[in-house]
Each structure stands twice: as structure tokens, then as C-alpha cells.
KOLDRENLUM-410553 format. One record per residue (C-alpha): x, y, z. Coordinates in pm, whole numbers, padded with zeros to 5 digits, always signed. Each point is the difference from the previous one (the first is absolute). Layout:
+--------+--------+--------+
!     c1 !     c2 !     c3 !
+--------+--------+--------+
!      X !      Y !      Z !
...
+--------+--------+--------+
This chain:
+--------+--------+--------+
!     c1 !     c2 !     c3 !
+--------+--------+--------+
! +11206 ! +07488 ! +11452 !
! -00159 ! +00346 ! -00010 !
! -00294 ! +00071 ! -00226 !
! +00067 ! +00236 ! -00286 !
! -00245 ! +00278 ! -00080 !
! -00065 ! +00138 ! -00345 !
! +00130 ! +00332 ! +00135 !
! +00344 ! -00157 ! +00031 !
! +00031 ! -00084 ! -00367 !
! +00208 ! +00259 ! -00186 !
! +00097 ! -00030 ! -00362 !
! +00369 ! -00073 ! -00045 !
! +00199 ! +00313 ! -00092 !
! -00300 ! +00224 ! +00075 !
! -00014 ! +00037 ! +00380 !
! -00180 ! +00336 ! -00017 !
! -00316 ! -00143 ! -00159 !
! -00261 ! -00076 ! +00264 !
! -00322 ! -00152 ! -00127 !
! -00232 ! +00028 ! +00298 !
! +00147 ! +00264 ! +00230 !
! -00274 ! +00263 ! -00015 !
! -00367 ! +00051 ! -00078 !
! -00046 ! +00095 ! -00365 !
! -00254 ! +00269 ! +00092 !
! +00103 ! +00164 ! +00327 !
! +00365 ! -00116 ! +00009 !
! -00035 ! -00132 ! +00356 !
! +00279 ! -00246 ! +00077 !
! -00111 ! -00362 ! -00003 !
! +00144 ! -00214 ! +00278 !
! +00058 ! -00371 ! +00025 !
! -00270 ! -00036 ! +00262 !
! -00269 ! +00199 ! -00182 !
! -00260 ! -00115 ! -00249 !
! +00059 ! +00094 ! -00360 !
! -00296 ! +00048 ! -00232 !
! +00083 ! -00069 ! -00364 !
! -00164 ! +00142 ! -00312 !
! +00066 ! -00077 ! -00366 !
! +00239 ! -00276 ! +00086 !
! +00304 ! +00184 ! +00129 !
! -00111 ! +00331 ! +00149 !
! +00011 ! +00007 ! +00383 !
! -00224 ! +00206 ! +00228 !
! +00009 ! +00047 ! +00377 !
! -00377 ! -00031 ! +00047 !
! -00321 ! -00097 ! -00170 !
! -00089 ! +00370 ! -00007 !
! +00311 ! +00096 ! -00199 !
! -00054 ! -00289 ! -00239 !
! -00368 ! +00094 ! -00046 !
! +00091 ! +00366 ! -00062 !
! +00247 ! -00107 ! -00271 !
! -00265 ! -00223 ! -00155 !
! -00241 ! +00296 ! -00010 !
! +00265 ! +00225 ! -00157 !
! +00069 ! -00265 ! -00265 !
! -00372 ! -00031 ! -00074 !
! -00031 ! +00378 ! -00044 !
! +00300 ! +00007 ! -00234 !
! -00143 ! -00289 ! -00203 !
! -00335 ! +00179 ! -00039 !
! +00176 ! +00322 ! -00104 !
! +00210 ! -00189 ! -00254 !
! -00309 ! -00170 ! -00142 !
! -00183 ! +00334 ! -00034 !
! +00304 ! +00155 ! -00164 !
! +00029 ! -00291 ! -00244 !
! -00372 ! +00032 ! -00079 !
! +00038 ! +00372 ! -00072 !
! +00300 ! -00065 ! -00226 !
! -00197 ! -00265 ! -00189 !
! -00296 ! +00236 ! -00036 !
! +00227 ! +00280 ! -00128 !
! +00167 ! -00240 ! -00244 !
! -00339 ! -00114 ! -00129 !
! -00113 ! +00362 ! -00049 !
! +00318 ! +00089 ! -00189 !
! -00017 ! -00304 ! -00227 !
! -00369 ! +00064 ! -00075 !
! +00074 ! +00363 ! -00087 !
! +00286 ! -00114 ! -00225 !
! -00233 ! -00245 ! -00179 !
! -00254 ! +00274 ! -00064 !
! +00269 ! +00236 ! -00130 !
! +00132 ! -00258 ! -00246 !
! -00338 ! -00078 ! -00157 !
! -00033 ! +00151 ! -00342 !
! -00334 ! +00142 ! -00092 !
! -00114 ! -00054 ! -00356 !
! -00167 ! +00296 ! -00162 !
! -00273 ! -00069 ! -00254 !
+--------+--------+--------+
């Protein structure tokens, strides 16, 4: 009996879907006899270098998103504080 590889498994009625055919970063074809480096569970890479580069790109995007969220929060706080000041009624004596 021949061993079956995970490359051989194709979803029924969807023969065009190939899960691990190419590196997610450089699109290099992944062969049966080559190592596959995984990241985030189901993302294949042809080398440790490609996987590391993707990890670095993800880290940069996460930092940018955090800074952007911080700026939005700061802007929201400024707007709400200005609205509070505008709604205060001064009492004249």
C-alpha cells in the first residue's frame, strides 16, 4: 500500500483548490520532497527566510494598526472633551 501525502488530498467537487502548492510570500512551487515551513497554522512558506519575512511584515502592520487606533482614540477623546466644554452653561451673576 502506498503512503498518501497531504498534497494528494483534494476536496470533493473542488479539484482546483490546492492548499500547499506554493509559498505564500514568493509563490515558489512547493514540491513533495521539499520542506514546508508553516506560519499561523495554515500558511506555507518555502524557507525559513520567507516565513521570517512574513512574520516581520505582520509585526509592522500590527504596530501601524495599533498606532492608528491610538490616534483615533486620542482624536475621539479630544472631540468629546471639546463637546463637553461647549455644552457647559455658564451662570452669570
